[in-house]
C-alpha positions as YAML, in Angstrom:
chain: A
units: angstrom
residues:
- id: 1
  name: MET
  ca: [-22.62, -7.68, 12.53]
- id: 2
  name: LYS
  ca: [-23.44, -5.37, 9.65]
- id: 3
  name: HIS
  ca: [-21.79, -6.07, 6.31]
- id: 4
  name: TYR
  ca: [-21.18, -3.20, 3.92]
- id: 5
  name: ASP
  ca: [-20.82, -3.41, 0.15]
- id: 6
  name: LEU
  ca: [-18.14, -0.66, 0.15]
- id: 7
  name: HIS
  ca: [-15.72, 0.43, 2.86]
- id: 8
  name: LEU
  ca: [-13.90, 3.77, 2.55]
- id: 9
  name: PHE
  ca: [-10.75, 4.49, 4.54]
- id: 10
  name: VAL
  ca: [-9.59, 8.12, 4.69]
- id: 11
  name: CYS
  ca: [-5.98, 8.60, 5.80]
- id: 12
  name: GLU
  ca: [-5.65, 10.97, 8.75]
- id: 13
  name: ASN
  ca: [-2.02, 10.38, 9.50]
- id: 14
  name: LYS
  ca: [-0.07, 13.30, 10.88]
- id: 15
  name: ARG
  ca: [3.67, 13.44, 10.23]
- id: 16
  name: PRO
  ca: [6.03, 15.94, 11.89]
- id: 17
  name: ASN
  ca: [6.07, 19.40, 10.35]
- id: 18
  name: GLY
  ca: [8.47, 19.65, 7.42]
- id: 19
  name: HIS
  ca: [8.45, 15.89, 6.66]
- id: 20
  name: PRO
  ca: [9.52, 15.54, 3.06]
- id: 21
  name: ARG
  ca: [6.59, 13.23, 2.16]
- id: 22
  name: GLY
  ca: [4.00, 15.50, 3.79]
- id: 23
  name: CYS
  ca: [0.88, 14.06, 5.31]
- id: 24
  name: CYS
  ca: [-2.78, 13.70, 4.72]
- id: 25
  name: ALA
  ca: [-3.79, 15.42, 7.98]
- id: 26
  name: ASP
  ca: [-2.14, 18.65, 6.68]
- id: 27
  name: LYS
  ca: [-4.21, 18.28, 3.50]
- id: 28
  name: ASN
  ca: [-7.55, 18.57, 5.30]
- id: 29
  name: SER
  ca: [-8.22, 14.81, 5.47]
- id: 30
  name: VAL
  ca: [-9.96, 14.99, 8.87]
- id: 31
  name: ALA
  ca: [-12.53, 17.44, 7.54]
- id: 32
  name: LEU
  ca: [-12.81, 15.48, 4.29]
- id: 33
  name: ARG
  ca: [-13.70, 12.30, 6.16]
- id: 34
  name: GLU
  ca: [-16.35, 14.12, 8.21]
- id: 35
  name: LEU
  ca: [-17.84, 15.61, 5.08]
- id: 36
  name: LEU
  ca: [-17.82, 12.35, 3.26]
- id: 37
  name: LYS
  ca: [-19.43, 10.62, 6.21]
- id: 38
  name: GLU
  ca: [-22.17, 13.26, 6.50]
- id: 39
  name: LYS
  ca: [-22.91, 13.19, 2.76]
- id: 40
  name: VAL
  ca: [-22.96, 9.39, 2.54]
- id: 41
  name: LYS
  ca: [-25.55, 9.49, 5.36]
- id: 42
  name: THR
  ca: [-27.75, 12.23, 3.83]
- id: 43
  name: SER
  ca: [-27.67, 10.48, 0.48]
- id: 44
  name: GLY
  ca: [-28.98, 7.32, 2.07]
- id: 45
  name: LEU
  ca: [-25.88, 5.29, 1.09]
- id: 46
  name: ASN
  ca: [-24.88, 4.68, 4.67]
- id: 47
  name: ILE
  ca: [-26.83, 1.43, 4.63]
- id: 48
  name: ASN
  ca: [-24.35, -0.10, 2.27]
- id: 49
  name: VAL
  ca: [-21.26, 2.18, 2.57]
- id: 50
  name: ARG
  ca: [-19.08, 2.65, 5.60]
- id: 51
  name: VAL
  ca: [-16.66, 5.63, 6.00]
- id: 52
  name: ASN
  ca: [-13.73, 5.24, 8.42]
- id: 53
  name: SER
  ca: [-10.50, 7.05, 9.35]
- id: 54
  name: ALA
  ca: [-7.22, 5.27, 8.74]
- id: 55
  name: GLY
  ca: [-3.71, 5.67, 9.90]
- id: 56
  name: CYS
  ca: [-0.95, 6.03, 7.29]
- id: 57
  name: LEU
  ca: [-1.76, 4.40, 4.00]
- id: 58
  name: ASP
  ca: [1.86, 5.04, 2.75]
- id: 59
  name: ALA
  ca: [0.79, 7.19, -0.11]
- id: 60
  name: CYS
  ca: [1.62, 10.48, 1.62]
- id: 61
  name: GLU
  ca: [2.83, 12.33, -1.42]
- id: 62
  name: PHE
  ca: [-0.66, 11.91, -3.04]
- id: 63
  name: GLY
  ca: [-2.59, 13.20, 0.00]
- id: 64
  name: ALA
  ca: [-5.32, 13.56, 0.88]
- id: 65
  name: VAL
  ca: [-5.72, 9.87, 0.23]
- id: 66
  name: LEU
  ca: [-8.61, 7.49, 0.50]
- id: 67
  name: VAL
  ca: [-9.11, 3.91, -0.56]
- id: 68
  name: VAL
  ca: [-12.42, 2.08, -1.42]
- id: 69
  name: TYR
  ca: [-12.62, -1.62, -0.58]
- id: 70
  name: PRO
  ca: [-13.22, -4.31, -1.68]
- id: 71
  name: GLU
  ca: [-12.36, -2.73, -5.07]
- id: 72
  name: SER
  ca: [-8.99, -1.44, -3.94]
- id: 73
  name: ILE
  ca: [-9.51, 1.89, -5.68]
- id: 74
  name: TRP
  ca: [-7.08, 4.53, -4.42]
- id: 75
  name: TYR
  ca: [-7.82, 8.21, -4.77]
- id: 76
  name: GLY
  ca: [-5.30, 11.01, -4.20]
- id: 77
  name: GLY
  ca: [-5.30, 14.75, -4.02]
- id: 78
  name: VAL
  ca: [-8.89, 14.60, -2.82]
- id: 79
  name: THR
  ca: [-10.49, 17.90, -1.91]
- id: 80
  name: GLU
  ca: [-13.92, 18.87, -0.56]
- id: 81
  name: ALA
  ca: [-14.86, 19.74, -4.19]
- id: 82
  name: ASP
  ca: [-14.33, 16.07, -5.16]
- id: 83
  name: ILE
  ca: [-16.61, 14.49, -2.54]
- id: 84
  name: ASP
  ca: [-19.82, 14.82, -4.53]
- id: 85
  name: ASP
  ca: [-18.18, 13.19, -7.59]
- id: 86
  name: ILE
  ca: [-16.92, 10.29, -5.49]
- id: 87
  name: ILE
  ca: [-20.36, 9.80, -3.98]
- id: 88
  name: GLU
  ca: [-22.42, 10.03, -7.18]
- id: 89
  name: SER
  ca: [-19.98, 8.40, -9.66]
- id: 90
  name: HIS
  ca: [-18.31, 5.75, -7.55]
- id: 91
  name: LEU
  ca: [-20.50, 4.99, -4.53]
- id: 92
  name: ARG
  ca: [-23.89, 5.36, -6.19]
- id: 93
  name: ASN
  ca: [-23.11, 4.32, -9.80]
- id: 94
  name: ARG
  ca: [-20.01, 2.11, -9.24]
- id: 95
  name: GLN
  ca: [-17.93, 4.15, -11.74]
- id: 96
  name: PRO
  ca: [-14.59, 5.18, -10.20]
- id: 97
  name: VAL
  ca: [-13.55, 8.80, -10.58]
- id: 98
  name: GLU
  ca: [-10.58, 8.27, -12.91]
- id: 99
  name: ARG
  ca: [-9.14, 11.79, -12.58]
- id: 100
  name: LEU
  ca: [-8.52, 11.15, -8.81]
- id: 101
  name: MET
  ca: [-7.29, 7.58, -9.06]
- id: 102
  name: ILE
  ca: [-3.69, 6.84, -8.03]
- id: 103
  name: SER
  ca: [-2.48, 4.56, -10.78]
- id: 104
  name: ASP
  ca: [0.29, 2.04, -10.48]
- id: 105
  name: LYS
  ca: [2.43, 4.39, -12.65]
- id: 106
  name: ARG
  ca: [1.94, 7.27, -10.26]
- id: 107
  name: TYR
  ca: [2.36, 5.22, -7.15]
- id: 108
  name: ASN
  ca: [5.63, 3.25, -7.25]
- id: 109
  name: LYS
  ca: [7.12, 2.61, -3.82]
- id: 110
  name: ASP
  ca: [10.74, 1.67, -4.21]
...
């Protein structure tokens, strides 16, 4: 079995239309995962990095959301324009993209 250094999970959950928390699927998360997966492969990082879809990560209001493990770095509001920054800064150089991180102060589930 292959072991990866980093594992990315991109939320692709779809909630009913009009749901007050929204959903990542409506914020282009399916296409984001595909783009991220493609760019990880073309950059040669796919040997150590795995990109997967995920069901609800329960951070809907911050969508599109992805989480990087084992570091437990959560990103929110991710768009296609952010993918290159995530790949170069975080995946290649191990420096999280702070402007996209969901901090404990922003994410407080009561």
